[in-house]
C-alpha positions in Angstrom: 4.0 -47.6 74.4 6.5 -45.4 72.7 9.8 -44.5 74.2 8.9 -40.8 74.4 5.9 -41.5 76.7 7.2 -44.6 78.5 7.8 -43.9 82.2 11.2 -44.8 83.8 9.4 -47.0 86.3 6.0 -48.5 85.7 4.1 -50.4 88.5 0.8 -52.0 87.9 -1.4 -54.0 90.4 1.7 -55.0 92.3 1.3 -57.2 95.3 3.6 -58.8 97.8 2.7 -61.7 100.2 5.1 -63.0 102.8 4.6 -66.7 103.4 4.6 -67.3 107.1 4.2 -70.5 109.2 0.9 -69.4 110.6 -0.7 -67.7 107.6 0.3 -65.7 104.5 0.9 -62.0 105.3 -0.1 -59.6 102.6 2.4 -56.7 102.7 1.4 -54.8 99.5 -1.7 -54.9 97.4 -2.8 -53.1 94.2 0.2 -50.7 93.8 -0.1 -48.6 90.7 2.6 -45.9 90.1 4.4 -44.4 87.2 7.7 -42.5 87.8 9.0 -40.4 85.0 12.7 -40.0 83.9 14.5 -37.6 86.2 11.7 -37.4 88.7 12.3 -37.2 92.5 9.5 -39.2 94.3 9.2 -39.6 98.0 7.3 -42.4 99.8 5.8 -41.8 103.3 3.3 -43.6 105.5 2.8 -45.2 108.9 5.0 -48.0 110.1 4.0 -51.3 108.4 2.6 -49.6 105.2 5.2 -51.4 103.0 7.2 -48.5 101.7 10.6 -50.1 102.4 9.3 -53.4 101.0 8.2 -51.6 97.8 11.7 -50.0 97.5 13.4 -53.4 98.0 11.2 -54.8 95.2 12.2 -52.0 92.9 15.8 -52.8 93.7 15.3 -56.5 92.9 16.1 -57.5 96.5 12.6 -58.8 97.0 10.3 -60.5 94.5 6.7 -59.3 94.0 4.0 -61.9 94.3 1.7 -60.4 91.6 1.4 -57.5 89.2 3.9 -55.9 86.9 7.1 -53.9 87.5 9.1 -52.4 84.6 12.2 -50.3 84.6 12.8 -48.7 81.2 10.2 -51.1 79.8 12.0 -54.2 81.0 10.7 -56.5 83.8 12.5 -56.3 87.1 13.4 -59.8 88.1 16.4 -59.1 90.4 19.2 -56.6 91.1 20.7 -54.8 88.2 23.2 -52.1 87.3 20.4 -49.8 86.2 19.3 -49.5 89.9 21.4 -48.6 92.9 20.3 -48.6 96.6 21.4 -46.4 99.5 20.5 -47.7 102.9 20.1 -45.9 106.3 23.3 -47.6 107.5 26.3 -46.6 105.4 27.9 -50.0 105.0 31.3 -48.6 103.8 34.2 -51.0 103.7 36.4 -50.1 106.7 39.5 -51.4 105.0 39.1 -49.1 102.0 39.8 -45.4 101.7 37.0 -43.0 100.7 38.1 -43.0 97.1 38.5 -46.8 97.0 35.0 -47.2 98.5 33.6 -45.1 95.7 35.5 -47.1 93.1 34.8 -50.5 94.5 32.2 -51.8 92.1 34.2 -50.6 89.0 37.4 -52.1 90.5 35.6 -55.5 90.4 34.6 -54.9 86.7 38.1 -53.8 85.8 39.4 -57.3 86.4 37.2 -58.5 83.5 38.9 -59.1 80.2 36.4 -57.1 78.2 37.2 -53.8 79.9 40.0 -51.7 78.4 42.5 -49.5 80.2 40.5 -46.5 78.8 37.4 -47.8 80.6 39.3 -48.1 83.9 40.7 -44.6 83.4 37.2 -43.2 82.7 36.0 -44.9 85.9 38.7 -43.2 87.9 37.7 -39.8 86.5 34.1 -40.5 87.4 35.1 -41.3 91.0 37.1 -38.1 91.3 34.1 -36.1 89.9 31.8 -37.7 92.4 34.2 -37.0 95.2 34.1 -33.3 94.2 30.3 -33.4 93.8 29.9 -34.5 97.5 32.5 -32.0 98.7 35.0 -34.5 100.1 38.0 -34.0 97.9 40.3 -33.4 100.9 39.2 -36.8 102.4 40.0 -39.0 99.4 42.5 -41.0 101.3 40.7 -41.0 104.7 39.3 -44.1 106.3 35.6 -44.4 107.0 36.2 -44.4 110.8 37.7 -40.9 110.4 34.4 -39.5 108.9 31.3 -38.2 110.6 28.0 -40.0 109.9 26.9 -37.4 107.3 30.3 -37.7 105.5 30.0 -41.5 105.4 26.6 -41.2 103.9 27.9 -38.9 101.2 30.5 -41.5 100.3 27.7 -44.2 100.2 25.7 -42.0 97.8 28.7 -41.4 95.6 29.4 -45.1 95.5 25.8 -45.8 94.5 26.1 -43.2 91.7 29.4 -44.6 90.4 27.9 -46.8 87.7 25.4 -44.1 86.5 22.3 -46.0 87.6 19.1 -45.1 85.8 17.3 -45.1 89.2 18.6 -44.3 92.6 16.7 -45.9 95.5 17.1 -44.4 99.0 15.7 -46.1 102.2 15.6 -43.5 105.0 19.3 -42.6 104.2 19.4 -39.6 106.6 17.4 -41.2 109.5 20.5 -41.7 111.7 21.7 -38.1 111.3 21.2 -35.1 113.6 18.9 -32.3 112.5 21.6 -30.0 111.3 23.3 -32.8 109.3 20.0 -33.8 107.8 19.4 -30.2 106.4 22.9 -30.2 104.8 22.2 -33.6 103.2 18.8 -32.4 102.0 20.4 -29.6 100.0 23.2 -31.9 98.9 21.0 -34.6 97.5 18.9 -32.0 95.6 22.1 -30.6 94.1 23.1 -34.2 93.1 19.7 -34.7 91.6 20.1 -31.6 89.4 23.7 -32.4 88.4 23.2 -36.1 87.8 19.6 -35.9 86.5 18.9 -39.1 88.3 15.5 -40.6 88.9 15.2 -40.9 92.7 12.8 -42.9 94.8 13.2 -41.9 98.4 11.6 -43.6 101.5 11.2 -41.6 104.7 9.1 -41.4 107.8 9.7 -37.7 107.9 6.9 -35.8 106.1 8.8 -32.5 106.1 11.7 -34.3 104.5 9.4 -35.9 101.9 7.9 -32.5 100.9 11.2 -30.6 100.8 12.9 -33.2 98.6 10.1 -34.6 96.4 8.3 -33.4 93.3 5.5 -35.8 94.3 4.8 -37.4 97.7 3.3 -40.9 97.6 1.3 -41.4 100.8 0.9 -45.1 101.7 -1.4 -46.8 104.1 -1.0 -50.1 105.9 -2.7 -53.5 106.3 -2.0 -54.3 103.5 0.3 -51.6 102.1 -1.3 -49.6 99.3 -1.2 -46.1 97.9 -3.7 -43.8 99.5 -2.9 -40.6 97.6 -0.2 -39.1 95.4 0.4 -35.4 96.3 2.2 -33.0 93.9 4.6 -30.6 95.7 4.0 -27.0 94.5 7.6 -25.9 95.2 10.1 -24.6 92.6 13.0 -26.9 91.5 15.5 -24.6 93.3 14.7 -25.0 96.9 16.0 -23.5 100.2 15.5 -24.3 103.8 13.3 -21.1 104.5 10.6 -22.7 102.4 9.9 -25.1 105.2 8.5 -22.2 107.3 6.0 -20.8 104.8 2.3 -21.2 105.4 1.9 -23.2 102.2 4.6 -25.7 103.3 3.2 -26.1 106.8 -0.4 -26.6 105.4 0.8 -29.3 103.1 2.7 -31.0 105.9 -0.4 -30.9 108.2 -2.6 -32.3 105.4 -0.3 -35.3 104.7 0.2 -36.0 108.5 -3.6 -36.0 108.9 -4.0 -38.5 106.1 -1.3 -40.8 107.5 -2.9 -40.6 110.9 -6.4 -41.3 109.6 -5.3 -44.2 107.4 -3.5 -46.0 110.2 -5.8 -45.2 113.0 -2.9 -43.5 114.7 -2.9 -41.2 117.7 -0.4 -38.4 117.8 1.6 -37.6 120.9 -0.5 -34.4 121.2 -3.7 -36.4 121.1 -2.4 -38.8 123.7 -1.3 -36.1 126.0 -4.7 -34.3 125.7 -6.6 -37.5 126.5 -4.4 -38.3 129.5 -4.8 -34.8 130.8 -8.6 -35.1 130.4 -8.6 -38.4 132.3 -6.4 -36.9 135.1 -8.7 -33.9 135.4 -11.8 -36.1 136.0 -10.0 -38.4 138.4 
């Protein structure tokens, strides 16, 4: 395959089996997915569909049991500088300031003999640029405990971007934030995506979040985890929060929710309440 047409991430017939004491547990089966350079792809699905497992395999934190996984044409066999992960929990180093948390990985590399002072200076400039990108210039010397949850997650994202990874992997990074903070982070990560031109793979349980952020939504189904459908998102690159209230957005959200519900045999809270009311009425 030529470089011009080669996807950034190529997944073919990927499977994952967890060996357990009672019996093997298949977590993923037959995953086929291509992700192009600079694309923003979101993964959704019912609990147990393997979306976080797939992300960890992409990060090299888990090994797949079968199939093929390539990043820039090279097999993924473990963690690498070409991929960075952002977790739901911020995991900042409490003894380091904001700017030193961002610089941490490069500070380790700066102790290696092959890096010059120019390299270290460039890394410092990169950290300052990222601090500006996430809007926390005034908090460069603050400690993590002095920041809100949303601000801490901004720092975690900047730290992940420090080494200019080819792929940014995000596992429900805004799940612990309140609704208002989540909206702010949605627009911030879209801005970062435009500026950094990163390839982003984003796992979420929130369908609205998946649609608003993603260029494509990968809908997964459980037992074992596999791709049910890949849904293109017909929104312009420049997005704003009012789009979430349009009929087209609401219809797409309802369609994806219905697919998740059907694939998992799930019952929504509304369905459960209706059934309970019916039982009560006949009692």
